[in-house]
N, C-alpha and C positions, 0 to 999 in steps of 0.2 A: 455446602450450600451457596449458590449464588448470590444471594443477598449481603452475605458477608463480604463478597469480594472487594475489593478496593478500586477503583475505575479512577483514573485520571480523569482532569478538568476538562470539561467539554467533552467526554467521552459516551454521554449519554447516560441513559437510565437502565436500571433492570429489566426492565420492558424490553428495552430496546436490544440488551444482552441475547435475552431470551428469542427474539425475534431474527437476531445473527443466527444463533443456533439452528432455528427451523430452517433459515433459509440456506445455511451451509448445509444441511442435510439434503435439501432438495441439490445443492448443487452437484454434491458427489453423487446424488443418483442420477446426475446427464440434465438437470434443469438450466437452460441457458437464459431463463426467465428470472431466475432468482440469484442468478450472479451479476444480472443487469440492477437487480434491486440493490444486491450489496454496492455497486459501482456507485449509483446514485448516492446512496447514504453517505458514503465516506468520500465521496466527489471533492466538496467542496473544502474538507479538511486536508484530504491529499494535495489540494491547488493551494492553498494557505503553508501548508509546509515546506511543498517543494518550491515558491517562491522564496521562500527563506533560505534554501541550501541551492539554488541556482536562479543569482539576478536575472536572467536574459528570459523573458516569457515563454519564447520559444523553445529553448533548454527545458523551462519548467515544466510546460507541456508536454514533452517529451519525456521528461521522468516521470510524471503521474501514469503516461501510458503503459512505459516498460515497467511500472512497478504493479500494476491490472495484472498486464501480460504474464508476469512472473508468479503475481498470484493464483493465477487461474491455474498456471502449470504445475504449481505446487498443493492446490485446493485437495487434491483426490488423497492426499498423506496428511493433511490438515486433522489435528484432533480436535472436534468440537465441541467438547469439554471448554476448552481454552477458551478466551475472549478473541474475536475476530479483530477486533480495532487495535489493539498493543501489537499485534502481531505484524498486523497489515502496515502500520506505522514503523516499526522497526525494517520492514521489507523496504520499505520507501526508501527510509533514512542510506541503509545498508547500498541500495541499486543508484540513490544519488552519490554514494562516496564516490562507488564505482565509476560511475559518469565524470565527475571533476578529476579524478585522477587519470583516465583516458582524454580528457579533454588537456591534461597538464602535460602529458606525455607527446599529445600532436602538436602544441605548443612549442615543445621542447626540441621535436625533430625538425619542426616548421622554422627554426631559428639556428638547427644545427646545419653550419657550410659544408657537409662533407661530400 
């Protein structure tokens, strides 16, 4: 039952979860406007989290964009019975970790005098 689901602080209410589910079904049916609605709903939270992961504002913006693109790529297989918010948050964090690793490799390669 949805009402029994524990949601993280700031993750919204049960009504928002139901609305997410409706939007996800529409996205999976090919409705681009429904994905835009999800982006608008989660964009503020995504930006805050991205700024914590990537101190450079441009890198944080790139992270948010990449995370939404990854979400769109995977949305067809997303189980709409699950909550979108925690799934997207984990996807954004993992994307940020990947980007930080790539940056570290680039810095190491740039400093390596081969």
